[in-house]
ZAPAKE-398139 format. One record per residue (C-alpha): x, y, z; residue in three letters. Coordinates in steps of 0.25 Angstrom, whole numbers, plus 5000, padded with zeros to 4 digits. Example, Ala and Ser with C-alpha at 12.3 -4.5 7.8 and 13.67 -1.06 7.14 Angstrom:
<rs>
504949825031ALA
505549965029SER
</rs>
This chain:
<rs>
467850165636UNK
467650135621UNK
466750255619UNK
467750345626UNK
468850295617UNK
468050315605UNK
467650455610UNK
469150485612UNK
469450435598UNK
468450515592UNK
468950645599UNK
470350615595UNK
469850595580UNK
469150725581UNK
470350795585UNK
471250735575UNK
470250755563UNK
469950895567UNK
471050945557UNK
470750985543UNK
471450965530UNK
471851075520UNK
470751055510UNK
470951105496UNK
470451095481UNK
469051045483UNK
468150985472UNK
466750955473UNK
465650875467UNK
464250875473UNK
464450835488UNK
465850785486UNK
467150865489UNK
468550825486UNK
469750915490UNK
471250905492UNK
471950895505UNK
473250825509UNK
473550815494UNK
472350715492UNK
470950725488UNK
469850715498UNK
468350695498UNK
467350755507UNK
465850785506UNK
465550925501UNK
464750955514UNK
465950915522UNK
466350795530UNK
467450685530UNK
468450695519UNK
469050575513UNK
470350565506UNK
470250525491UNK
471750515487UNK
473050485493UNK
473950535482UNK
475450535483UNK
475450685479UNK
474550805479UNK
473250785473UNK
472550915469UNK
471450985461UNK
470350885462UNK
469050895454UNK
467750815454UNK
467250775440UNK
465850835436UNK
465150705440UNK
465950695453UNK
466550555450UNK
467950595448UNK
469050685454UNK
470150735445UNK
471350785453UNK
472850805451UNK
473950735458UNK
475450695456UNK
475350545459UNK
476250515447UNK
477050645446UNK
476350775441UNK
475050835444UNK
474150755435UNK
472650735433UNK
472050615441UNK
470650565442UNK
469950485453UNK
468550445457UNK
467850545466UNK
467650445477UNK
469150405477UNK
469950315470UNK
471350305462UNK
471850425455UNK
471950405440UNK
472950485433UNK
472450555420UNK
473550645415UNK
475050635414UNK
475550785411UNK
476750805420UNK
476250945424UNK
475551025435UNK
474050985434UNK
472751035441UNK
471350985439UNK
470451095434UNK
469051025433UNK
468250935424UNK
467550945410UNK
466050955412UNK
465850815407UNK
466750755417UNK
467650685406UNK
468850775407UNK
469750835419UNK
470150975416UNK
471551015422UNK
472651115420UNK
474051065417UNK
475451125414UNK
475851005406UNK
475851085393UNK
476451215400UNK
477351295392UNK
477751385404UNK
478351335417UNK
477251395425UNK
476051325432UNK
475151435426UNK
475451375412UNK
474351275414UNK
473351235404UNK
471951155405UNK
471751015400UNK
470850905402UNK
470950755403UNK
469850645402UNK
469450575415UNK
469850445408UNK
471250505405UNK
471950515392UNK
472350645384UNK
472450775391UNK
471850885383UNK
471951035383UNK
470751125387UNK
470551235378UNK
470851345388UNK
472251375388UNK
473051395401UNK
472151395414UNK
472151355428UNK
470651315429UNK
469451295420UNK
467951265423UNK
466751235414UNK
465351295416UNK
464351185418UNK
463251275412UNK
463051335398UNK
464151315388UNK
465151265399UNK
465951385399UNK
467451375404UNK
468051465414UNK
469651465415UNK
470451505427UNK
471851555422UNK
472951595431UNK
472051545442UNK
473151495451UNK
472951475466UNK
472651615470UNK
472751585485UNK
474251575483UNK
474451725479UNK
473251785486UNK
472751915480UNK
473551895467UNK
473352005457UNK
474451985447UNK
474351945432UNK
474051795435UNK
472751815442UNK
471751715439UNK
470951735426UNK
469551685423UNK
469251645408UNK
467851605404UNK
467251545391UNK
465751535393UNK
465551475380UNK
466551365381UNK
467151405367UNK
468551445371UNK
468251595372UNK
468751635385UNK
468551775392UNK
469251815405UNK
468351855417UNK
468651945429UNK
469851995423UNK
469652125431UNK
469552055444UNK
470652105453UNK
470851965459UNK
471351825456UNK
470251745451UNK
470551595451UNK
469851455449UNK
468551505441UNK
467451405439UNK
466051405434UNK
464851385443UNK
463551405436UNK
463551535428UNK
464651595437UNK
466151585438UNK
466751565451UNK
468251585455UNK
469151625466UNK
469651765467UNK
470351855478UNK
469951995472UNK
469352025485UNK
470551985493UNK
470351835496UNK
470051715487UNK
468551685486UNK
467651625476UNK
466951725467UNK
465951705455UNK
465551785443UNK
464751775430UNK
465351725417UNK
465551875413UNK
466451895426UNK
465351985432UNK
464551975445UNK
465751935453UNK
465351875466UNK
466151825479UNK
465651685482UNK
466551645494UNK
466951725506UNK
468251665512UNK
468951765521UNK
470351695524UNK
470751595513UNK
470651595498UNK
469551505492UNK
470351405483UNK
470051295473UNK
468551305471UNK
467851195464UNK
466351165461UNK
465351065456UNK
464451175452UNK
463651155465UNK
464751185476UNK
466051255476UNK
467151205485UNK
468451265488UNK
469551275499UNK
469851385508UNK
471051385518UNK
471151235517UNK
469551215519UNK
468551175509UNK
467351265506UNK
466151245498UNK
465151345492UNK
463751325487UNK
463651425475UNK
462051405475UNK
461951475488UNK
462151615485UNK
461951675499UNK
461951565509UNK
462951575520UNK
463251435518UNK
463651455504UNK
465151445507UNK
465551335518UNK
466751255522UNK
466751105520UNK
467051035533UNK
467950925530UNK
468050805539UNK
469550785538UNK
470150645541UNK
471550645536UNK
472850565540UNK
473650685536UNK
474650595530UNK
475450705524UNK
475650755538UNK
476350625543UNK
477750645548UNK
478750615538UNK
480250595539UNK
481350645530UNK
482850645529UNK
483850755531UNK
484450755517UNK
483250805510UNK
482850915520UNK
484050975527UNK
484051125525UNK
485251185533UNK
486451135540UNK
487651175548UNK
488951095551UNK
489351085566UNK
490551175570UNK
491351045572UNK
490850985559UNK
490350855565UNK
488850875563UNK
487850965556UNK
486551035560UNK
485451045550UNK
484051075547UNK
483150975539UNK
481751015536UNK
481751115547UNK
482251025558UNK
483551045565UNK
484650925565UNK
486050905569UNK
486850785564UNK
488250735566UNK
488850715552UNK
488950565552UNK
488750505566UNK
487650505577UNK
486250555577UNK
485550665570UNK
484950765580UNK
483650845578UNK
483550975585UNK
482251055588UNK
480851045586UNK
480550925577UNK
479350985569UNK
478751115565UNK
480051195566UNK
481051245557UNK
482551255560UNK
483451325551UNK
484951365550UNK
485551265560UNK
486851295566UNK
487851245576UNK
488251335588UNK
489751325592UNK
489251245605UNK
488651135596UNK
487151185598UNK
486251195585UNK
485551325582UNK
484451345572UNK
483351435568UNK
481951385571UNK
480551425570UNK
480151355583UNK
479651475590UNK
478451475580UNK
477951335584UNK
478151365599UNK
477351485598UNK
475951475604UNK
475451585595UNK
474451535584UNK
475051615574UNK
476551615570UNK
476851755567UNK
478351755571UNK
479451765560UNK
480551735570UNK
481251605572UNK
482151565583UNK
483551515585UNK
483651375592UNK
484851315598UNK
484951165600UNK
485951075607UNK
486650965600UNK
485650855606UNK
484250855600UNK
483150935606UNK
481851005602UNK
482151115611UNK
483251215608UNK
484251255619UNK
484051395615UNK
483051475606UNK
483351625602UNK
482451725595UNK
482951765582UNK
483051905574UNK
481851935566UNK
481751875552UNK
482251745547UNK
483651695550UNK
484351665537UNK
485751625541UNK
486351585555UNK
487851575557UNK
488551525570UNK
489751575577UNK
490851465578UNK
491251515592UNK
490051585599UNK
488551565600UNK
488351665590UNK
487351655578UNK
487351755566UNK
485951765560UNK
485551825547UNK
484051865545UNK
483051885533UNK
483052025538UNK
484452045534UNK
485052055548UNK
486251985554UNK
486151945569UNK
487151875579UNK
486451795589UNK
486951735602UNK
486451585602UNK
486651585617UNK
485751695621UNK
485051735608UNK
485651875608UNK
485551945594UNK
486452045588UNK
486152115575UNK
487452115567UNK
487052175553UNK
485852195543UNK
485852205528UNK
484952295520UNK
485052215507UNK
484952065509UNK
485151965520UNK
486451945527UNK
487051805525UNK
488251715526UNK
488551745540UNK
489851675546UNK
490551685559UNK
492051695560UNK
492751575567UNK
492951645580UNK
491451695580UNK
491851845581UNK
491551885567UNK
490351875558UNK
490451885543UNK
489251885533UNK
488751925519UNK
487952055518UNK
487352125506UNK
487752265503UNK
486852275492UNK
486052185483UNK
487352165475UNK
488452165486UNK
488652075498UNK
489852085507UNK
490452015519UNK
490252085533UNK
490852055546UNK
490452075560UNK
491352065573UNK
490452005583UNK
491452035595UNK
490951915604UNK
491251905618UNK
492151785622UNK
490951695624UNK
490151755613UNK
488951795622UNK
489151945618UNK
489452005605UNK
489752145600UNK
489552145585UNK
490252245577UNK
489752315565UNK
489652235552UNK
490852255543UNK
490952235528UNK
492152155525UNK
492052135509UNK
491852235498UNK
490952155488UNK
491052165473UNK
489752085473UNK
489451985483UNK
490351945495UNK
489751825503UNK
489951705511UNK
491051745521UNK
491851635529UNK
492951655539UNK
494251585539UNK
494251495551UNK
495651555555UNK
495051695554UNK
495951745543UNK
494951765532UNK
493551785528UNK
493151715516UNK
491951755507UNK
491451735493UNK
491251855484UNK
490551875470UNK
491551985464UNK
492151915452UNK
491651975439UNK
492251875429UNK
491151885418UNK
490751755411UNK
490251775397UNK
488851725393UNK
488851625381UNK
487451665377UNK
487451815377UNK
488351935379UNK
488551945394UNK
489251895406UNK
488951845420UNK
489751835432UNK
489351695437UNK
490751665444UNK
490951795452UNK
491251735466UNK
492551695473UNK
492951665487UNK
493751775495UNK
494351805508UNK
494551925517UNK
495751925526UNK
495251965540UNK
496552025545UNK
497352125538UNK
498652055539UNK
498151915533UNK
498751895520UNK
498151825507UNK
498051675510UNK
498151645495UNK
499651695494UNK
500651595497UNK
501951615504UNK
503151555497UNK
503451415502UNK
504651325500UNK
504551185493UNK
504051075502UNK
503251165511UNK
501951085515UNK
501151205518UNK
500851335511UNK
500851465518UNK
500151585513UNK
500351725515UNK
499251725526UNK
500051625533UNK
499251495531UNK
499851365533UNK
499451235539UNK
500451255551UNK
499951385554UNK
498551345553UNK
498751235563UNK
499251335573UNK
497951425570UNK
497051305572UNK
497551295587UNK
497151445589UNK
495851425582UNK
495051425595UNK
495551565599UNK
495351615585UNK
494951765585UNK
494751825571UNK
495151965569UNK
494752045557UNK
495352175552UNK
494152235546UNK
494852355541UNK
495052335526UNK
494552195526UNK
493752205514UNK
495052225506UNK
495652105511UNK
494952015501UNK
495651895494UNK
495151815483UNK
495251665483UNK
496051605471UNK
494851535465UNK
494051555453UNK
492751635454UNK
491451555454UNK
490151545461UNK
490551525476UNK
489551505487UNK
490151475501UNK
491551485507UNK
492051435520UNK
493351445527UNK
494151335533UNK
495451325540UNK
496451365530UNK
495451335519UNK
494151385513UNK
493051315505UNK
492051385495UNK
490951325486UNK
490851355472UNK
489651325463UNK
489651305448UNK
488951395438UNK
487651325433UNK
486451355424UNK
485151405430UNK
484451285424UNK
485251185433UNK
485751095422UNK
486851035430UNK
486151005443UNK
485750875447UNK
484850815458UNK
486150755465UNK
486950875462UNK
486051005463UNK
486651125457UNK
486651205471UNK
487651105476UNK
488651105465UNK
489651185472UNK
491151155473UNK
491851175486UNK
493251225485UNK
494251235496UNK
495451335496UNK
496651285505UNK
497451405509UNK
498651315513UNK
498651245500UNK
498251365492UNK
497351275484UNK
495851265481UNK
495151125480UNK
493751065478UNK
493251015491UNK
491950955486UNK
490950975475UNK
489350985474UNK
489351075486UNK
488151165491UNK
488451235504UNK
489651215513UNK
489851235528UNK
491151225536UNK
491551215551UNK
492851225557UNK
493251165571UNK
494451205579UNK
494851125591UNK
496151205593UNK
497051105587UNK
496351075574UNK
495451135564UNK
494451055556UNK
493451095546UNK
492151025542UNK
491351065529UNK
489851035526UNK
489251045512UNK
487951015505UNK
487850945492UNK
486350935488UNK
485650875500UNK
486850815506UNK
487850875516UNK
489250835517UNK
490350865528UNK
491850855526UNK
493050905531UNK
493151045526UNK
494251085516UNK
494550945512UNK
494250905498UNK
493350785497UNK
494150665493UNK
493850615479UNK
493350485483UNK
492250555491UNK
491750655481UNK
490650565476UNK
490350485489UNK
488950515494UNK
488850425506UNK
488650475520UNK
489950465529UNK
491050545536UNK
491950505524UNK
491150565513UNK
490550675522UNK
489150665517UNK
488050675528UNK
486850585529UNK
485750685531UNK
484750575531UNK
485150545545UNK
484250665548UNK
482850615549UNK
481750725548UNK
480350705554UNK
479250795548UNK
477950825554UNK
477250895542UNK
476250975549UNK
477251045558UNK
478151065547UNK
477151125538UNK
476751225549UNK
478151265551UNK
478251285536UNK
477051365535UNK
477551455546UNK
478851475540UNK
478251505526UNK
477451615533UNK
478651665541UNK
479451675528UNK
478451755521UNK
478351855533UNK
479851865534UNK
480251885519UNK
478951945512UNK
479452065505UNK
478652165513UNK
478652165528UNK
477152165530UNK
476952065519UNK
476252165510UNK
475252185521UNK
474852035522UNK
474451995537UNK
475451885537UNK
475151845551UNK
473651825547UNK
474051745535UNK
474851655544UNK
473651625553UNK
472751605541UNK
473551495535UNK
474251435547UNK
472851385552UNK
472751295540UNK
474051225543UNK
473351115551UNK
472551075539UNK
473851055530UNK
474050905526UNK
475050905515UNK
476250985510UNK
475451045498UNK
474451095508UNK
475451165516UNK
476051225503UNK
474651275499UNK
474451335513UNK
475851415512UNK
475451465498UNK
474151515503UNK
474751585515UNK
475851645506UNK
474851685496UNK
474251785506UNK
475451875504UNK
474851905490UNK
476151915483UNK
476951835473UNK
478051735476UNK
477551675489UNK
477851535485UNK
477951395492UNK
478451275485UNK
479251145487UNK
479251065500UNK
479050925505UNK
477950865497UNK
477650715497UNK
478450645486UNK
477450635475UNK
477650545463UNK
478550595452UNK
478350525439UNK
478350635428UNK
477850615414UNK
478850615403UNK
478550725393UNK
478750715378UNK
478750865375UNK
477550855366UNK
476050875366UNK
475550735365UNK
474050735362UNK
472950625360UNK
472350635346UNK
470950585349UNK
470650555334UNK
471850475331UNK
471850415345UNK
473350435347UNK
474350525355UNK
475050625346UNK
476250725348UNK
475550855345UNK
476750945348UNK
478150915351UNK
478951025358UNK
480351035353UNK
480851125364UNK
482351145364UNK
482851025357UNK
484251065361UNK
484051055376UNK
483750925383UNK
482450905390UNK
481851035383UNK
481250975371UNK
480350865367UNK
481050735366UNK
480150705354UNK
480850825347UNK
482250775348UNK
483050735336UNK
482750595331UNK
481450575339UNK
480450535328UNK
479250595335UNK
478450715329UNK
477250795331UNK
475950725327UNK
476550585330UNK
475850485338UNK
476250445352UNK
475850295353UNK
476550245365UNK
477450285377UNK
478450175382UNK
477750075374UNK
476350105380UNK
475350145369UNK
474550275371UNK
473050295369UNK
471950395373UNK
472050355388UNK
473550325389UNK
474250455388UNK
475750485385UNK
475950555399UNK
475450425406UNK
476550345399UNK
477650455402UNK
477450455417UNK
478750445424UNK
479550455411UNK
479950605412UNK
481350615407UNK
481450475402UNK
481650405389UNK
480250355384UNK
479850265372UNK
478750325364UNK
478050265352UNK
477550365341UNK
477050365327UNK
476850465316UNK
475550545315UNK
474350475307UNK
474550575296UNK
476050535294UNK
475650395294UNK
474650415282UNK
475750485274UNK
476750385277UNK
476850285265UNK
477850195271UNK
477450075279UNK
478450075291UNK
477950105305UNK
477750245310UNK
477850205325UNK
479150255332UNK
479750215345UNK
480450335351UNK
481150355364UNK
481150495370UNK
481550555383UNK
480450625390UNK
480450765396UNK
480150795411UNK
479350905407UNK
478950985394UNK
478651125398UNK
480051165393UNK
479851115379UNK
478451175378UNK
478951305383UNK
480051305372UNK
479051275361UNK
478151395366UNK
479351495366UNK
479751445352UNK
478351465347UNK
478251605353UNK
479551645347UNK
479151585333UNK
477851655334UNK
478451795337UNK
479551775326UNK
478451735316UNK
477551855319UNK
478651955319UNK
479451905308UNK
480651875317UNK
480752015322UNK
480351985336UNK
480851895346UNK
480251815357UNK
480651755370UNK
479951695383UNK
480451705397UNK
479851585405UNK
480451645418UNK
481451745423UNK
482351635428UNK
483351545421UNK
482351495411UNK
481951635407UNK
483351695406UNK
483751585397UNK
482551595388UNK
482751745388UNK
484151735382UNK
483751625373UNK
482751705367UNK
483251845368UNK
484751835363UNK
484251775350UNK
483151875348UNK
483752005353UNK
483952065339UNK
482452055336UNK
481552175334UNK
480752135346UNK
480752035357UNK
479551975364UNK
479851935378UNK
478851835384UNK
478751825399UNK
477451755400UNK
477451645410UNK
478751695416UNK
478951625429UNK
479851735435UNK
481251725440UNK
482351835441UNK
483051865428UNK
482051975423UNK
483152085425UNK
484152005416UNK
483051995405UNK
482652145406UNK
484052185406UNK
484252115392UNK
482952175387UNK
483252315391UNK
484552325384UNK
484352395370UNK
485252415358UNK
486352515359UNK
487052475346UNK
487652365338UNK
488952285337UNK
489152295322UNK
490052195315UNK
490552195301UNK
489952055298UNK
488752005305UNK
487652055313UNK
487752175322UNK
487452145337UNK
486752235346UNK
487452315357UNK
487252285368UNK
487152145365UNK
485852065365UNK
484952195366UNK
483552215360UNK
483352315349UNK
481852285347UNK
480552285355UNK
480252205367UNK
478852145372UNK
478652065384UNK
477451965385UNK
476951935399UNK
475751865406UNK
475151835419UNK
476151715421UNK
477351815420UNK
477851825434UNK
478851865445UNK
480151905437UNK
479251895425UNK
478352005431UNK
479652085434UNK
480152075420UNK
478852125414UNK
478752235424UNK
480252275421UNK
479952265406UNK
478852365407UNK
479652455416UNK
480852455406UNK
479852485395UNK
480452375386UNK
479252345379UNK
477752305380UNK
477252195389UNK
476152115384UNK
475252005390UNK
474651995404UNK
474952055417UNK
476051975424UNK
475951885437UNK
476351995447UNK
477351925456UNK
478652005459UNK
479051975473UNK
480251895473UNK
480651775481UNK
481951695484UNK
481451555488UNK
482451555499UNK
481551485510UNK
481151345511UNK
480251275522UNK
480751155529UNK
480151055519UNK
480851125507UNK
479651215503UNK
480051355498UNK
479251475501UNK
479551605495UNK
479351745501UNK
479051865492UNK
480251945496UNK
480652035484UNK
479652125478UNK
479852195466UNK
479552345464UNK
479652415450UNK
479852555447UNK
478652565438UNK
477752465445UNK
478152465460UNK
477652345467UNK
476452325457UNK
476952205449UNK
476752115461UNK
475352055461UNK
475052125449UNK
476052095438UNK
476452175426UNK
475352225416UNK
475652205401UNK
475652325392UNK
474752245382UNK
473852145389UNK
473552015381UNK
472651905386UNK
472951755384UNK
471551695383UNK
471251555384UNK
470851545369UNK
472151605365UNK
472851485372UNK
471951385365UNK
472251445352UNK
473751445355UNK
473851595353UNK
474751685361UNK
474051825361UNK
475151885370UNK
476251845361UNK
475451885349UNK
475152025355UNK
476652045358UNK
477052015344UNK
476052115339UNK
476552215349UNK
477952195345UNK
477652205330UNK
476952335333UNK
478152385341UNK
479052355329UNK
478152425320UNK
478052555329UNK
479552545333UNK
480352475323UNK
481652415328UNK
482752485319UNK
483652395311UNK
485152415313UNK
485552535307UNK
486952595309UNK
487652725306UNK
488752725296UNK
489952655300UNK
491152745304UNK
492252765294UNK
493652755299UNK
494452815287UNK
495952815287UNK
496552965287UNK
497053005273UNK
</rs>
């Protein structure tokens, strides 16, 4: 019996342990292998066998590297905040932190003597791009971080033979995330065989994306996909004798590492090794079989509360409960009493767009059909409609097939079992929830139909439809339902508004008299305070249409005698008459006179503004208005995010008054219940993560405006009553399927540019059982989407374990250790913008007695030395006041004759980050350099992106230099955005004349127009809308383009879709075509007119060859085509007649 039990246990263990992990980032030393899986480091024998976990970190651990003697492993993790360098013994043990840099950091390798760890970091980055990383080293004993003399690079490797030559990998990002990339930021391999700092580029003519180069003997090895798939190749140190070394057929080779005897790498979640000494052996490349024994702790079920993860909600028609989705699960919840109920399958399914049917059943969109499918591949794009009863059940009462595409909006008839559905394919359908019958009602040729709403009697459907990209109108369809609603005879759609710009958000009056809507049609210019120009930021107002020809203006009052308790308007509204109408509400039948309805528009007597929603109530209407705010979100806070800073107004037709209902509103919903005797309305609104339900149309009492507790009195709902159970493996499978389906539905070409997307699904779905952490799922989705071979297929955000967050306080200075004086000194203090909070070094503030070359002795009373660094003492001090101890430099001490102490105690408030102050210093130095080299004749400005920061920098630099003879516009490292047309419009305008006063300086006409030459500098990091700017600059022939070929990514996205855990995946939806370049900018970039290379040695020497060449070209243009000074014809004479 005992033997039988043991045998059974062994069989059970074998079954459970047959799964494998997702193995990545291997490193090797002799017969030892270390790799990353489940965010931790693991050890296994090189020949394969049982793996052992080495770390149990609270955050992701990555980029491990054995020391040359195999005794140590360097790695990066976020145990105390950012990705810093850590060290541990190769056999296991505690992690020792070596750096405190507050930046993105990755291990690159070791010095040959094993005394220093090489790594890349962005802690001194000028530009807010991950590509702006430089290489550094730190002793394995800790202490000062030192620059490596290579300039910006992603990887570096040193040759073991000869003179220990250096090979650099620049732009060598993860080439599996954009497969077959051929743009300007393809990988570059730079080599210095003599180790003297003289680098030359290799393989510049290779049509591929070479990444992660390293030495092995006399040859250079690297990954390249120039033959279609990422494999290892090698060449000699002249870039000749190119040879393929691995022959993977399905997945890219990734993260190779070597100890000079063996190369290890990962492919599709598996580990592989290659013996480079066996030139022709069939066993030269082989998989390493790992014995995997993991608790899969990151797959264990976890529980969450609804407040954090609710997505969409709808108020019950009777206003006493809500239905909502939270983390893709479907719930219904009475407002304050009784139990929360969960509906549908608990895990592995996503429910969307929850709604109530008139009979109290719940309807939602789900992808249940996919997990029920017995097919091995999930190729369907369709979801299904599920209908659930009020009592919890996993099985829906009915399920119906949906139209093709993704359902974007769903509206429910208040009287019949009818659903209005809009789709991603710009169609509008009516579905009978009882039998699943579908009628197509309308189709748009421009953009999606949206904001669908039923009339109170369920007979009419109103919605917003695009007429063109610049016009939207309200449309109406008469559904002509039978008495029981089983049959409909929809009419043709009818346009009922004549838009000036955008008419949107229709809403019916509950009594059927009017249709409300919002409209952008007010052209009341607001003058700019910085430049000559206007904007129309407050262009919207609420309006109404009278549905019957004889309905009069509700805003015109009838004369009333003193003492009347009610006001009656020309349209006959009064409280007495309203009570009579309420009794007839059950039999309400709305009649609409379509003839001339577009002319029966009436403006609400309110000011123009930014309005978002409008809802009709009995004898009242509510609408939300949002304040104008800056793009930098200066006024938003964590408790009061900008998106929910709306005011909810109520217009009372009986009182002819407008009042504020409540503030800090996001979206609003209303429901109206009529029992034949009384009419009651309920309102739900969001404020941040909170929901509140109140009686509609009643201002919140003063004493409740600041109350936040959950109760019927305050109206706040306790969403933490909703308890969410998450089975990660099932959730991740659903997320993977949905990300795949989103690409299939929204990619800008129907055939996904020829990519076999079904095959791609099969290729990567088989790796899902290996996934053991959220970051591994992210990596898998990136790899899958990378097969599209196009830009802007991103994945970011989501539910990651809460890593520690203790950011290092920054002083906005280069603080270096002087090995001769054995002290830390302020080598450089970055002043930034002294007039703007948090954008300058606190050491540069007035009254702070700290200067460059001063010595930093202590932080917080703890003295520094070679091993105790400033960063170590500034952990968890970001944005805090910190006492520091400083003294003058040794030179100043010697010159000082007086005897008083030179030591000073100073208190400063640290920065959260210092990239902004370094950027300002860089721009200021470039401006000064151009000004000096041209004698003030030429201006300079830099655009960091084509978004809020970029448009601000443009106007800051352009308006004050527009009168120069030339302007250099620097778009290097431009991160893209959407404002390039605005900048091009300014640069394209030319002088037509001057506004000449008697006194003072003439002003150009049109205002702020250039009279001189333009030059644009771009590099491989100029991307997205930066690509479009450079391509347009060339097409407009505004001037020469100097630098390097740009990134080459011009397929736009909107970031509209989130997965159940909050992850955003982007679908390349909007591809750009140019008259002069066609589709060629995507995956190629824009070629410069004058190519200039930034060599590693130019960065080390602090030279800027691109800027220098631009200045040279500008001076040549000024010589060849001088800008004429102002010269007027004689002024006219206006003599009096004799």
